[in-house]
RORODREN-213324 format. One record per residue (C-alpha): residue number from 1; residue in one letter; x negated, y negated, z. Coordinates in steps of 0.001 Angstrom, whole numbers. Layout:
N
{NUM; "A"; {X; Y; Z}}
...
This chain:
358
{1; "M"; {14060; 19570; -8037}}
{2; "R"; {13969; 16795; -10698}}
{3; "I"; {12248; 17472; -13947}}
{4; "I"; {11244; 14223; -15777}}
{5; "Q"; {11755; 14429; -19538}}
{6; "K"; {9050; 12584; -21147}}
{7; "T"; {9945; 10674; -24445}}
{8; "S"; {6809; 8490; -24813}}
{9; "Y"; {3047; 8477; -23798}}
{10; "D"; {3610; 5257; -22189}}
{11; "Q"; {5459; 7098; -19397}}
{12; "D"; {1999; 8450; -18174}}
{13; "I"; {570; 5259; -17441}}
{14; "R"; {3736; 3501; -15895}}
{15; "I"; {3860; 2702; -12267}}
{16; "F"; {7330; 4322; -12291}}
{17; "P"; {8026; 7166; -14889}}
{18; "D"; {11701; 6315; -15040}}
{19; "L"; {14422; 4182; -13568}}
{20; "V"; {15448; 6940; -11223}}
{21; "E"; {11981; 6720; -9579}}
{22; "A"; {11973; 2924; -9413}}
{23; "A"; {15602; 2768; -8008}}
{24; "P"; {14558; 3321; -4240}}
{25; "Y"; {11979; 558; -4487}}
{26; "L"; {14373; -1861; -6226}}
{27; "V"; {16895; -1282; -3425}}
{28; "L"; {14331; -1897; -880}}
{29; "V"; {13157; -5177; -2543}}
{30; "L"; {16834; -6140; -2715}}
{31; "A"; {17392; -5375; 1010}}
{32; "L"; {14363; -7466; 1953}}
{33; "V"; {15547; -10310; -107}}
{34; "L"; {18995; -10463; 1602}}
{35; "A"; {17593; -9572; 5065}}
{36; "P"; {16838; -13249; 6318}}
{37; "F"; {20370; -14243; 5446}}
{38; "M"; {21857; -11561; 7712}}
{39; "L"; {19416; -11493; 10572}}
{40; "G"; {18528; -14050; 13299}}
{41; "V"; {15549; -16245; 13302}}
{42; "F"; {13699; -13878; 15732}}
{43; "Y"; {14097; -10790; 13669}}
{44; "V"; {13120; -12909; 10411}}
{45; "K"; {9858; -13804; 12165}}
{46; "E"; {9272; -10085; 13125}}
{47; "L"; {9779; -8877; 9711}}
{48; "A"; {7312; -11681; 8400}}
{49; "F"; {4805; -10115; 10904}}
{50; "V"; {5325; -6618; 9514}}
{51; "L"; {4766; -8011; 6107}}
{52; "I"; {1413; -9498; 7223}}
{53; "L"; {406; -6215; 8888}}
{54; "A"; {1267; -4320; 5604}}
{55; "I"; {-1205; -6585; 3733}}
{56; "A"; {-3938; -5878; 6211}}
{57; "G"; {-3092; -2272; 6552}}
{58; "L"; {-3286; -2173; 2807}}
{59; "G"; {-6714; -3492; 2836}}
{60; "L"; {-8004; -792; 5420}}
{61; "M"; {-6104; 1765; 3663}}
{62; "L"; {-7980; 1180; 466}}
{63; "L"; {-11340; 1304; 2258}}
{64; "T"; {-10798; 4292; 4521}}
{65; "G"; {-8042; 6316; 2965}}
{66; "Y"; {-9148; 6077; -731}}
{67; "A"; {-12868; 5329; -485}}
{68; "G"; {-13497; 7298; 2767}}
{69; "M"; {-15427; 4655; 4551}}
{70; "V"; {-14229; 4164; 8214}}
{71; "S"; {-14328; 606; 9494}}
{72; "L"; {-13688; -670; 12990}}
{73; "G"; {-14334; -4197; 12154}}
{74; "H"; {-11345; -5348; 9987}}
{75; "G"; {-9829; -7271; 12998}}
{76; "A"; {-12740; -9693; 12764}}
{77; "I"; {-12431; -9854; 8906}}
{78; "I"; {-8811; -11082; 9512}}
{79; "G"; {-10154; -13694; 11936}}
{80; "I"; {-12653; -14868; 9081}}
{81; "G"; {-9648; -15499; 6851}}
{82; "A"; {-7430; -17286; 9687}}
{83; "Y"; {-10315; -19519; 10783}}
{84; "L"; {-11479; -20410; 7207}}
{85; "H"; {-8094; -21241; 6015}}
{86; "T"; {-7280; -23383; 8922}}
{87; "F"; {-10518; -25028; 8672}}
{88; "L"; {-9918; -25885; 5059}}
{89; "L"; {-6460; -27260; 5734}}
{90; "N"; {-7764; -29391; 8527}}
{91; "K"; {-10118; -30979; 6151}}
{92; "G"; {-7272; -31934; 3852}}
{93; "V"; {-7473; -29132; 1288}}
{94; "N"; {-4133; -28332; -434}}
{95; "F"; {-2537; -25087; 639}}
{96; "F"; {-2320; -23548; -2944}}
{97; "V"; {-6140; -24279; -3177}}
{98; "S"; {-7052; -23187; 319}}
{99; "L"; {-5198; -19749; 244}}
{100; "P"; {-6957; -18304; -2846}}
{101; "L"; {-10247; -19896; -1941}}
{102; "T"; {-9828; -18315; 1499}}
{103; "V"; {-9343; -14981; -39}}
{104; "V"; {-12484; -15286; -2333}}
{105; "L"; {-14728; -16702; 284}}
{106; "T"; {-13694; -13959; 2948}}
{107; "A"; {-14389; -11203; 405}}
{108; "L"; {-17767; -12753; -341}}
{109; "G"; {-18743; -13426; 3232}}
{110; "A"; {-17621; -10149; 4597}}
{111; "T"; {-19284; -8248; 1808}}
{112; "L"; {-22604; -10043; 2296}}
{113; "I"; {-22555; -9484; 6086}}
{114; "A"; {-21668; -5706; 5860}}
{115; "A"; {-23986; -5138; 3002}}
{116; "P"; {-26708; -3404; 4887}}
{117; "A"; {-24097; -1277; 6881}}
{118; "L"; {-22529; 23; 3472}}
{119; "R"; {-25871; 2084; 3058}}
{120; "L"; {-24447; 4244; 6071}}
{121; "A"; {-21610; 6739; 6106}}
{122; "G"; {-19280; 8369; 8362}}
{123; "M"; {-19520; 7801; 12163}}
{124; "Y"; {-22712; 5582; 11611}}
{125; "L"; {-20704; 3103; 9436}}
{126; "A"; {-17875; 3000; 11877}}
{127; "I"; {-20347; 2023; 14549}}
{128; "A"; {-22098; -493; 12285}}
{129; "T"; {-18829; -2222; 11505}}
{130; "L"; {-17857; -2178; 15208}}
{131; "A"; {-21193; -3971; 15976}}
{132; "I"; {-20665; -6633; 13196}}
{133; "A"; {-17045; -7199; 14662}}
{134; "L"; {-18390; -7796; 18049}}
{135; "L"; {-21045; -10253; 16724}}
{136; "L"; {-18293; -12147; 14848}}
{137; "E"; {-16204; -12317; 17858}}
{138; "I"; {-19097; -13972; 19783}}
{139; "L"; {-19373; -16349; 16745}}
{140; "F"; {-15790; -17316; 16860}}
{141; "T"; {-16218; -18183; 20570}}
{142; "H"; {-19339; -20257; 20351}}
{143; "W"; {-19197; -21931; 16745}}
{144; "D"; {-17238; -25085; 18054}}
{145; "A"; {-17500; -27071; 14857}}
{146; "F"; {-15884; -24417; 12815}}
{147; "T"; {-13575; -22387; 15123}}
{148; "G"; {-12907; -24741; 17932}}
{149; "G"; {-14792; -22378; 20311}}
{150; "I"; {-12907; -20703; 23233}}
{151; "Q"; {-10095; -23320; 23065}}
{152; "G"; {-9253; -22289; 19539}}
{153; "M"; {-7476; -24729; 16984}}
{154; "A"; {-4057; -25609; 15833}}
{155; "V"; {-2908; -24806; 12470}}
{156; "P"; {-1579; -27919; 10633}}
{157; "P"; {1803; -27937; 9181}}
{158; "V"; {2294; -27422; 5540}}
{159; "A"; {4909; -28644; 3074}}
{160; "F"; {5507; -28197; -508}}
{161; "A"; {8523; -29698; -2645}}
{162; "G"; {9873; -31022; 554}}
{163; "V"; {10062; -27716; 2290}}
{164; "E"; {8188; -26854; 5468}}
{165; "L"; {6233; -23575; 5308}}
{166; "L"; {6866; -23323; 9209}}
{167; "D"; {10624; -22724; 8399}}
{168; "P"; {11107; -18875; 9122}}
{169; "V"; {13012; -17958; 6126}}
{170; "V"; {10595; -19996; 3631}}
{171; "F"; {7512; -18166; 5456}}
{172; "Y"; {9061; -14901; 5274}}
{173; "F"; {9732; -15259; 1387}}
{174; "V"; {6000; -16337; 918}}
{175; "C"; {4922; -13335; 2831}}
{176; "L"; {7254; -11025; 829}}
{177; "L"; {6079; -12410; -2521}}
{178; "L"; {2338; -11913; -1629}}
{179; "V"; {3016; -8410; -348}}
{180; "I"; {4682; -7366; -3520}}
{181; "V"; {1874; -8743; -5595}}
{182; "S"; {-921; -7120; -3292}}
{183; "F"; {741; -3673; -3597}}
{184; "L"; {1147; -3847; -7261}}
{185; "A"; {-2544; -5090; -7823}}
{186; "V"; {-3840; -2309; -5628}}
{187; "K"; {-1658; 279; -7323}}
{188; "N"; {-2932; -883; -10702}}
{189; "L"; {-6546; -736; -9467}}
{190; "L"; {-6104; 2968; -8131}}
{191; "R"; {-4597; 3914; -11502}}
{192; "G"; {-7827; 2735; -13479}}
{193; "R"; {-11360; 3668; -13563}}
{194; "T"; {-12218; 1913; -10421}}
{195; "G"; {-9670; 3590; -8335}}
{196; "R"; {-10892; 7012; -9597}}
{197; "A"; {-14470; 6125; -8741}}
{198; "W"; {-13258; 5157; -5118}}
{199; "I"; {-11493; 8549; -4746}}
{200; "A"; {-14692; 10396; -6083}}
{201; "L"; {-16792; 8641; -3352}}
{202; "R"; {-14252; 9722; -735}}
{203; "D"; {-14490; 13377; -1908}}
{204; "S"; {-18199; 13608; -2340}}
{205; "E"; {-20663; 10828; -2717}}
{206; "V"; {-23422; 13485; -4131}}
{207; "A"; {-21004; 14604; -6664}}
{208; "A"; {-20038; 11026; -7661}}
{209; "K"; {-23701; 10202; -8164}}
{210; "S"; {-24145; 13283; -10268}}
{211; "M"; {-21373; 12168; -12547}}
{212; "G"; {-23136; 8797; -13116}}
{213; "I"; {-21013; 6746; -10820}}
{214; "N"; {-23005; 3749; -9303}}
{215; "T"; {-22007; 4379; -5766}}
{216; "T"; {-23618; 1256; -4220}}
{217; "H"; {-21678; -824; -6846}}
{218; "Y"; {-18390; 624; -6068}}
{219; "K"; {-18937; 664; -2201}}
{220; "M"; {-19387; -3148; -2523}}
{221; "A"; {-16425; -3422; -4733}}
{222; "V"; {-13997; -1648; -2473}}
{223; "F"; {-15147; -3453; 645}}
{224; "A"; {-14817; -6793; -1232}}
{225; "V"; {-11170; -6011; -2206}}
{226; "S"; {-10513; -4739; 1200}}
{227; "A"; {-11813; -7905; 2844}}
{228; "A"; {-9921; -9980; 376}}
{229; "L"; {-6627; -8626; 1559}}
{230; "C"; {-7536; -8841; 5075}}
{231; "G"; {-8504; -12528; 4444}}
{232; "L"; {-5076; -13129; 3011}}
{233; "A"; {-3424; -11371; 5971}}
{234; "G"; {-5579; -13688; 8248}}
{235; "A"; {-4471; -16871; 6453}}
{236; "L"; {-810; -15797; 6782}}
{237; "L"; {-1260; -14787; 10390}}
{238; "A"; {-2699; -18269; 11233}}
{239; "H"; {621; -19780; 9985}}
{240; "Y"; {2589; -17232; 11700}}
{241; "S"; {830; -17945; 15133}}
{242; "G"; {571; -21641; 14651}}
{243; "Y"; {-2548; -21633; 16942}}
{244; "I"; {-5512; -19223; 16661}}
{245; "S"; {-8248; -18419; 19213}}
{246; "P"; {-10960; -15803; 19503}}
{247; "D"; {-8652; -13627; 21760}}
{248; "S"; {-6387; -13119; 18665}}
{249; "F"; {-9137; -11137; 16591}}
{250; "N"; {-10753; -8856; 19121}}
{251; "F"; {-11418; -5169; 18959}}
{252; "L"; {-7891; -4315; 19746}}
{253; "L"; {-6570; -5551; 16436}}
{254; "S"; {-9051; -3350; 14525}}
{255; "I"; {-7711; -456; 16559}}
{256; "K"; {-4162; -1338; 15811}}
{257; "L"; {-5188; -1341; 12066}}
{258; "L"; {-6842; 1980; 12408}}
{259; "I"; {-3510; 3295; 14070}}
{260; "L"; {-1500; 1687; 11347}}
{261; "I"; {-2997; 3767; 8535}}
{262; "V"; {-3236; 6972; 10600}}
{263; "V"; {235; 6858; 11782}}
{264; "G"; {1697; 5786; 8367}}
{265; "G"; {-428; 8433; 6517}}
{266; "V"; {-4008; 8174; 5266}}
{267; "G"; {-4584; 7889; 1699}}
{268; "T"; {-1064; 6690; 698}}
{269; "L"; {201; 3241; -147}}
{270; "H"; {3300; 4136; 1395}}
{271; "G"; {1620; 4906; 4590}}
{272; "A"; {334; 1402; 4788}}
{273; "A"; {3936; 147; 4650}}
{274; "I"; {5450; 2590; 7029}}
{275; "G"; {2502; 2098; 9578}}
{276; "A"; {3056; -1646; 9520}}
{277; "I"; {6602; -1155; 10429}}
{278; "F"; {5513; 1194; 13346}}
{279; "V"; {2708; -1261; 14667}}
{280; "G"; {4871; -4307; 14088}}
{281; "M"; {8037; -2953; 16099}}
{282; "L"; {6162; -989; 18807}}
{283; "P"; {5897; -4086; 21069}}
{284; "Q"; {9475; -4545; 21075}}
{285; "A"; {9926; -640; 21541}}
{286; "T"; {7519; -808; 24458}}
{287; "A"; {9417; -3523; 26208}}
{288; "V"; {12498; -1264; 26009}}
{289; "A"; {10484; 1836; 27161}}
{290; "R"; {9191; 56; 30183}}
{291; "D"; {12642; 388; 31775}}
{292; "Y"; {12483; 4216; 31609}}
{293; "F"; {9059; 4561; 33230}}
{294; "P"; {8248; 4269; 36949}}
{295; "G"; {7323; 810; 38134}}
{296; "S"; {3605; 1752; 38966}}
{297; "I"; {3129; 2717; 35232}}
{298; "A"; {5438; 125; 33492}}
{299; "E"; {3766; -2738; 35112}}
{300; "L"; {347; -1797; 34142}}
{301; "P"; {-1075; -4537; 31799}}
{302; "S"; {-2544; -1948; 29635}}
{303; "F"; {668; 36; 29227}}
{304; "E"; {1115; -825; 25466}}
{305; "T"; {-2559; 238; 24947}}
{306; "I"; {-1978; 3519; 26624}}
{307; "L"; {1189; 4115; 24674}}
{308; "F"; {-704; 3302; 21372}}
{309; "G"; {-3330; 5936; 22328}}
{310; "V"; {-1012; 8638; 23212}}
{311; "I"; {945; 8245; 19889}}
{312; "L"; {-2244; 8213; 17861}}
{313; "V"; {-3399; 11555; 19563}}
{314; "G"; {130; 13002; 19131}}
{315; "I"; {70; 12152; 15389}}
{316; "I"; {-3369; 13590; 14808}}
{317; "L"; {-2501; 16792; 16621}}
{318; "W"; {963; 17486; 15119}}
{319; "E"; {1242; 15572; 11915}}
{320; "P"; {-2301; 14792; 10460}}
{321; "R"; {-679; 13286; 7235}}
{322; "G"; {1341; 10759; 9143}}
{323; "L"; {4972; 9755; 9009}}
{324; "Y"; {4892; 9668; 5172}}
{325; "G"; {3564; 13144; 5134}}
{326; "R"; {6454; 14283; 7390}}
{327; "W"; {8859; 12588; 4941}}
{328; "L"; {7217; 14465; 2048}}
{329; "K"; {7794; 17762; 3964}}
{330; "I"; {11507; 16743; 4671}}
{331; "K"; {12052; 15809; 971}}
{332; "Y"; {10482; 19133; -293}}
{333; "F"; {12682; 20961; 2214}}
{334; "F"; {15813; 19671; 474}}
{335; "E"; {14231; 20076; -2960}}
{336; "V"; {13630; 23916; -2696}}
{337; "F"; {16628; 24731; -142}}
{338; "P"; {17533; 27533; 671}}
{339; "T"; {14307; 28955; -367}}
{340; "Y"; {12166; 26966; 1883}}
{341; "R"; {10170; 28811; 4336}}
{342; "K"; {8674; 27573; 7638}}
{343; "A"; {5200; 28942; 6820}}
{344; "T"; {5098; 26960; 3587}}
{345; "Y"; {2619; 24260; 5091}}
{346; "S"; {910; 26500; 7665}}
{347; "R"; {-236; 28828; 4954}}
{348; "Q"; {-1541; 26271; 2479}}
{349; "K"; {-5107; 26321; 2078}}
{350; "T"; {-7004; 23177; 1102}}
{351; "F"; {-10718; 23066; -162}}
{352; "M"; {-11360; 19449; -937}}
{353; "K"; {-10675; 16243; 926}}
{354; "S"; {-8696; 15126; -2049}}
{355; "E"; {-6219; 18063; -1626}}
{356; "R"; {-5859; 17235; 2164}}
{357; "V"; {-5149; 13445; 1564}}
{358; "R"; {-2488; 12489; -850}}
């Protein structure tokens, strides 16, 4: 077990207390930078898709994991970002103007649409966001002037400094840069007053109000930031797909995002990244798994959805803290070995939500 020797007060507010804590992340970033030069085009595109999912998962993690507000409509918010960005590009707006404008407008639009629902909590909020998502899906289908209707719309090619964004390696590095910026921005938010207010909302809204926290203000703020991240993910997803249609942003996408944060680990930034890897790579794993199932099961159109459901139920039953929670247990095992006892976690008592979610 490491004991950090503090030599300055600044260490308490740094993202990483020392270089030893930062080393694994530096190695990960270096590996991600070198990855496109060592992998084929197919795997580079898949990694870019995982990075996009990580941004979207980060948005939902912020809302659900840190503020305690469950949403079943974030798939539709990603659709808003994708359609808005594509619409602006088709109107001749520059990419570097369209991308931040899409993020801001998605945050404003989604927050205004969901403002009445934010008065609700728990299961009722989840149902309200689901209803909003279904209404937006109908809007995507019938608003031909903005979305192209049921036929969808093509995403125009983008080039800057003579380099095509459609190039897999270029697009991958754009996604990687935006992922790093997004995670650092959210990490800084959570370390400040705003992040502490969101966590207070999750633990007890009544207690937060009694401490003078404007719960309505912070609910709107967390939903706006969450929608902004999903809008960014939607804009990148539009370039990844090259063609968008209403089918791309249905209810299943919202469920995948929910599975992403639950499998990764609710209430942790690491969980958003781990869950993105899991959800992004599961289709390929499913294609391999079909060979090991009976034909009557493997040929079912909903085979992947069934597999998602089984995995989600399994995670909830046997590892409620997700894959990152399992990693923390493994790490703790080696830290205290050989004094570790199997009942360490089964005997642990938790009295507050903040103690159950880390």
